[in-house]
C-alpha positions in Angstrom: 51.0 -12.2 -41.0 54.0 -9.9 -41.5 56.9 -10.6 -43.4 60.2 -9.4 -42.1 63.7 -9.5 -43.7 66.6 -11.1 -42.2 69.0 -8.6 -43.6 70.6 -11.3 -46.4 67.4 -10.2 -48.7 65.4 -13.2 -47.6 62.1 -12.8 -46.5 60.5 -15.2 -43.9 56.9 -15.1 -42.4 56.6 -14.3 -38.9 53.4 -15.6 -37.1 52.2 -14.8 -33.7 53.7 -16.7 -31.7 51.7 -19.4 -29.8 52.9 -21.9 -26.8 52.9 -25.5 -27.5 51.4 -28.0 -24.9 54.7 -28.7 -22.7 56.1 -32.2 -22.9 55.6 -34.3 -19.5 59.3 -36.3 -20.1 59.1 -37.5 -16.6 55.8 -39.4 -17.9 57.5 -40.5 -21.0 59.9 -42.4 -19.1 60.0 -46.3 -19.3 58.1 -48.1 -16.5 61.0 -49.6 -15.5 62.7 -46.0 -14.7 59.5 -45.0 -12.8 59.2 -47.8 -10.6 62.8 -47.5 -9.9 61.8 -43.5 -8.8 58.8 -45.0 -7.1 61.0 -47.5 -4.9 62.4 -44.6 -3.0 59.2 -43.2 -1.9 56.9 -44.2 1.5 54.4 -46.5 -0.3 51.6 -43.2 0.7 53.6 -41.2 -1.4 54.0 -43.7 -4.4 50.3 -44.0 -4.3 49.7 -40.4 -4.3 51.1 -40.4 -8.0 48.1 -41.5 -9.0 46.7 -38.1 -9.4 49.1 -37.2 -12.0 47.7 -38.6 -15.0 46.3 -41.8 -16.8 50.0 -42.5 -17.0 50.8 -43.1 -13.6 47.3 -45.0 -12.5 47.8 -48.4 -10.6 51.6 -48.0 -11.5 52.5 -48.2 -7.9 51.0 -51.7 -7.7 54.0 -53.0 -9.8 56.6 -51.1 -7.6 59.3 -53.7 -6.4 59.9 -52.2 -2.7 57.0 -51.2 -0.3 57.7 -49.3 2.9 55.1 -48.8 5.6 55.9 -46.3 8.3 53.8 -45.1 11.2 55.7 -42.6 12.1 58.2 -39.9 10.4 61.5 -38.8 12.0 63.2 -35.2 11.8 66.8 -35.1 12.1 66.6 -36.1 15.6 65.4 -40.1 15.7 63.9 -39.7 19.1 61.3 -36.6 17.6 58.9 -38.9 16.1 55.7 -38.3 14.5 52.5 -40.2 13.7 51.8 -40.4 10.2 48.1 -40.2 9.0 46.8 -42.7 6.9 43.5 -41.1 5.8 44.1 -41.1 2.0 41.8 -40.5 -0.4 42.7 -41.0 -3.8 40.6 -41.4 -6.5 38.7 -44.8 -4.8 42.0 -46.4 -4.4 40.8 -47.5 -1.0 37.4 -47.0 0.8 37.8 -48.1 4.4 35.4 -47.0 7.1 38.7 -47.3 9.5 41.7 -46.2 7.4 44.2 -47.3 10.5 47.6 -48.5 9.6 47.0 -52.4 9.7 44.0 -52.0 7.2 46.6 -49.7 4.9 49.0 -52.3 4.8 46.4 -55.2 4.2 44.7 -53.8 1.4 47.8 -52.6 -0.2 49.4 -55.9 -0.3 46.2 -57.3 -1.6 46.5 -55.1 -4.9 50.3 -55.5 -5.1 50.6 -57.1 -9.1 54.1 -58.1 -8.5 55.3 -61.6 -8.8 58.2 -60.2 -6.7 58.6 -57.9 -4.2 62.5 -56.9 -3.3 62.0 -55.1 -0.3 59.3 -54.9 2.5 59.7 -52.7 5.6 57.3 -52.3 8.4 57.9 -49.9 11.0 55.0 -48.8 13.6 53.4 -49.4 16.9 53.5 -52.9 17.8 50.7 -54.3 19.8 50.0 -57.9 20.5 46.6 -58.0 19.1 48.5 -57.3 15.8 50.5 -60.6 15.9 48.1 -62.3 13.1 48.8 -59.5 10.9 52.1 -59.4 11.1 52.1 -63.1 10.8 50.1 -62.6 7.4 52.6 -59.8 6.3 55.7 -62.0 6.7 54.2 -64.8 4.8 53.3 -62.1 1.8 57.0 -61.7 2.1 58.0 -65.3 1.8 56.3 -66.0 -1.1 57.0 -62.9 -2.8 60.6 -63.7 -2.7 61.4 -60.4 -0.8 65.0 -60.2 -0.3 65.2 -56.9 2.0 62.4 -57.3 5.1 62.6 -54.8 7.8 60.4 -55.4 11.0 60.8 -52.3 13.2 58.8 -52.8 16.0 57.9 -49.8 18.3 56.4 -50.9 21.9 56.4 -48.3 24.6 55.3 -51.2 27.2 58.1 -53.1 26.3 60.3 -53.1 29.1 57.0 -53.7 31.7 56.5 -56.9 29.7 59.0 -58.3 27.3 56.5 -61.0 26.3 54.8 -58.4 24.3 57.1 -58.6 21.5 56.2 -60.4 18.2 57.8 -63.9 17.9 59.1 -64.1 14.3 57.6 -67.2 12.6 59.9 -70.4 11.8 59.6 -69.7 8.4 61.3 -66.8 8.3 64.9 -68.8 9.8 64.8 -71.1 6.7 64.0 -68.6 4.0 67.1 -68.6 1.5 66.0 -65.4 -0.8 66.5 -62.8 2.0 69.7 -60.5 1.6 69.3 -58.0 4.6 67.4 -58.4 7.6 66.5 -55.8 10.3 64.5 -56.5 13.5 63.6 -54.4 16.0 62.0 -55.4 19.6 61.2 -59.0 18.5 61.3 -62.4 19.9 64.4 -64.2 18.0 63.7 -68.0 18.7 64.4 -70.6 15.9 63.2 -73.7 17.1 64.5 -75.6 14.1 67.8 -74.8 11.8 68.6 -71.8 10.1 68.9 -71.4 6.5 70.2 -67.7 5.5 72.5 -68.9 2.9 72.0 -65.4 1.1 72.0 -62.9 3.8 74.6 -60.3 3.8 73.7 -57.7 6.2 71.7 -58.5 9.4 70.8 -56.0 12.0 68.6 -56.7 15.1 68.0 -54.6 18.5 66.1 -54.4 21.6 66.6 -57.5 22.6 68.7 -60.2 24.6 70.9 -62.3 22.7 72.3 -65.6 24.5 76.0 -66.7 23.1 74.6 -69.7 21.7 71.7 -68.1 19.7 74.3 -65.7 18.2 76.9 -68.4 17.2 73.7 -70.3 15.6 73.2 -67.7 13.6 76.7 -66.9 12.2 77.3 -70.4 11.3 74.2 -70.3 9.6 74.6 -67.2 7.7 77.7 -68.6 5.6 78.0 -64.8 3.4 77.1 -62.5 5.9 79.2 -59.4 5.4 77.9 -56.9 7.9 76.3 -57.7 11.5 74.9 -54.8 13.5 73.6 -55.1 16.9 71.4 -52.1 18.3 70.4 -52.1 22.2 72.0 -55.5 22.9 72.8 -57.5 25.5 72.6 -61.2 27.3 76.2 -62.6 26.1 79.6 -61.9 27.0 81.6 -63.6 24.1 81.1 -62.5 20.8 83.5 -64.5 18.7 83.1 -64.4 15.2 85.1 -66.9 12.6 83.1 -66.0 9.3 85.7 -65.2 6.9 82.8 -63.1 5.0 82.1 -61.0 7.6 84.0 -57.9 7.0 81.8 -55.0 9.2 80.6 -55.2 13.2 78.4 -52.2 14.4 77.9 -52.4 18.3 75.4 -49.6 19.3 74.2 -49.0 23.5 74.7 -52.1 25.5 71.9 -52.4 27.7 73.1 -54.4 30.1 73.2 -54.2 34.1 74.1 -51.0 35.4 75.6 -50.6 39.2 73.2 -50.7 41.9 73.4 -48.4 44.7 71.7 -48.6 48.2 70.3 -45.3 48.2 68.8 -46.1 44.9 66.9 -49.2 45.9 63.6 -47.4 47.3 63.5 -45.2 44.4 63.9 -48.7 42.0 61.1 -50.5 44.0 59.3 -47.9 43.5 59.8 -47.8 39.7 58.9 -51.3 39.3 55.7 -50.9 41.3 54.6 -48.3 39.2 55.9 -50.5 35.9 53.9 -53.4 37.1 50.6 -51.1 37.3 51.2 -49.9 33.9 51.4 -53.4 32.9 48.1 -54.2 34.4 46.1 -51.4 32.9 48.2 -51.9 29.4 46.7 -55.1 29.4 43.0 -54.4 29.9 43.4 -52.0 27.4 44.9 -54.4 24.5 42.3 -57.2 25.4 39.7 -54.4 24.8 41.3 -52.9 21.6 42.3 -56.8 20.4 38.5 -57.8 20.7 37.4 -54.5 18.8 40.0 -55.4 15.9 39.2 -59.1 15.6 35.4 -57.8 14.7 36.4 -55.1 12.2 39.2 -57.6 10.9 36.4 -59.8 9.1 35.2 -56.9 6.8 38.6 -55.7 6.2 41.1 -56.7 3.8 42.9 -58.9 6.2 40.8 -61.8 4.7 41.0 -61.0 1.2 44.7 -61.1 1.9 44.9 -63.9 3.6 43.0 -65.8 1.1 45.1 -64.4 -1.7 48.2 -65.8 0.1 46.7 -69.3 0.6 46.6 -69.8 -3.0 50.5 -69.7 -2.8 53.3 -71.4 -1.3 52.9 -71.8 3.0 56.3 -72.2 4.0 55.5 -72.4 7.4 53.9 -75.7 7.0 57.4 -77.1 6.3 58.7 -76.2 9.6 55.9 -77.5 12.0 57.1 -80.8 10.9 60.6 -79.9 12.7 60.7 -81.2 16.4 63.8 -79.1 17.2 63.5 -77.5 20.3 65.3 -74.3 19.5 66.3 -71.8 22.1 64.2 -71.1 25.5 63.0 -67.8 23.5 66.4 -65.4 23.0 66.2 -64.7 27.0 67.4 -67.9 27.9 70.2 -69.9 27.7 74.1 -68.4 27.9 75.0 -66.1 30.3 73.1 -63.8 32.0 73.6 -60.3 32.2 77.5 -60.8 31.9 79.9 -58.3 33.1 82.1 -58.1 30.4 82.0 -58.6 26.6 85.1 -60.4 24.7 85.1 -59.8 20.9 87.3 -62.0 18.6 86.8 -61.6 14.8 90.2 -62.2 13.0 88.7 -61.3 9.3 86.7 -58.1 10.7 88.2 -55.3 8.8 85.5 -52.4 10.3 84.2 -51.9 13.6 81.8 -49.2 14.9 81.1 -48.6 18.7 78.6 -46.0 19.8 76.3 -45.7 22.8 76.8 -47.6 26.2 79.8 -49.8 25.7 79.7 -53.2 27.5 81.8 -53.4 30.9 85.4 -54.5 30.7 84.8 -54.8 26.6 88.1 -56.9 25.3 89.6 -56.9 21.9 91.1 -60.1 21.5 91.7 -61.0 17.9 91.0 -58.2 15.3 94.1 -58.7 13.4 92.5 -57.9 10.1 90.7 -54.6 11.0 91.4 -51.6 8.6 89.3 -48.9 10.2 87.4 -48.4 13.6 84.9 -45.6 15.1 84.7 -45.4 18.9 82.2 -42.9 20.3 80.9 -44.7 23.5 79.5 -44.1 26.5 81.2 -45.9 29.6 79.7 -46.9 32.7 81.2 -46.0 35.8 80.1 -46.7 39.7 81.0 -42.7 40.6 84.2 -43.7 42.3 87.4 -42.7 41.4 89.0 -46.2 41.7 86.2 -46.7 38.8 87.5 -44.0 36.6 91.0 -45.5 37.0 89.4 -49.0 35.9 87.6 -47.4 32.9 90.7 -45.4 31.8 92.9 -48.7 31.8 89.9 -50.1 30.0 89.8 -47.5 27.4 93.6 -47.6 27.1 93.3 -51.3 26.2 90.7 -50.7 23.5 92.8 -47.9 21.9 96.2 -50.3 22.1 94.0 -52.9 19.9 93.5 -50.4 17.4 97.5 -49.5 16.9 97.8 -51.4 13.5 94.6 -50.1 12.0 94.9 -47.2 9.1 91.8 -45.2 10.3 91.2 -44.7 14.0 88.0 -42.0 14.8 87.5 -41.5 18.3 84.6 -38.9 19.4 83.0 -37.9 22.2 83.7 -40.6 24.9 81.4 -40.1 27.9 81.6 -41.5 31.4 77.9 -42.6 32.8 78.0 -42.3 36.4 75.8 -42.7 39.5 73.5 -39.8 38.5 73.6 -39.9 34.9 76.7 -38.4 33.1 79.5 -37.3 34.7 81.9 -34.4 33.8 84.8 -36.4 32.7 84.9 -35.8 29.0 
């Protein structure tokens, strides 16, 4: 020990400095704060926090947000990469086949929350996984989930639209939902829709009849935002909901011009699609049989037993004799060549991707801001470019009263792809 003067006649001891152990301020935060942090992470990252300290052990099982994604996306959404679920964290999971559905089953089984606010399933869907998806949506119903995302990918979607997952009836009568996002699903309510609390709805990669859209809108009294992605099947969109303030239309995928010189090529493409479909069915049947044998031993059965102790809202709908719609591809106008939009209470409109032919805005008097970034279909002729010019002029004149208008990169899609008119 040494003594040193402070310059004022006083002396103090000067001990050799030793570093004290650092304080883990993050781990000392309340559970509510830590769980809020975990809610921003994909579930595999949230589970990974178990290795930090005993404080974090099993903390994720109380998370109010469970996000399961089989793919990760870079800046380009088309550049997707499969996530590996070979997660080995201190005996958390011990499955011989660590695949996506087994991972989801085990995770949901270990959830300790009486209520889960958000559930997201983003994965490559196959028909053999339909029973799994049914189980997961039942979990959402039992846990009072407010935000549900069913984002399904299927490379054989265009070869066979019946491969899509059909939404179970209990989802249509769940009054807890505040936000729903469906991709590549069959929307076919056979009874009433009871989305009394729904504020945001995003549905895409399907055909919607006008009657079905009208039923959805009339059954969602507080809906504020509607997004349609890769949509088709209807020629009118009349929105009378006073609550609906924002409409987003992304990529109309209805009929395109047909050219005689392309008929042989189209016929050849159809034959190839049918051949791929036939081979894909054989593979899926084999995968389904193999998967069924494995499911008897994995967490799926345990999760099903666990959910059986709670409510089964599907039973209530079984007594409903409503015929519903002949799935979302039936009824209404078949591949109309125009789209008429009437939304007197709408305040914000965004359109991007391919715009429907002859799109007309009839009543958008309350519109405050609009964004137009569209691809306009053309048959390649000069007369058609004049038609498009008039159509675009009509759209722009409908926006004359808005306070904010953004027009970005308008493109013409012609006979052989992108035209040189911008």
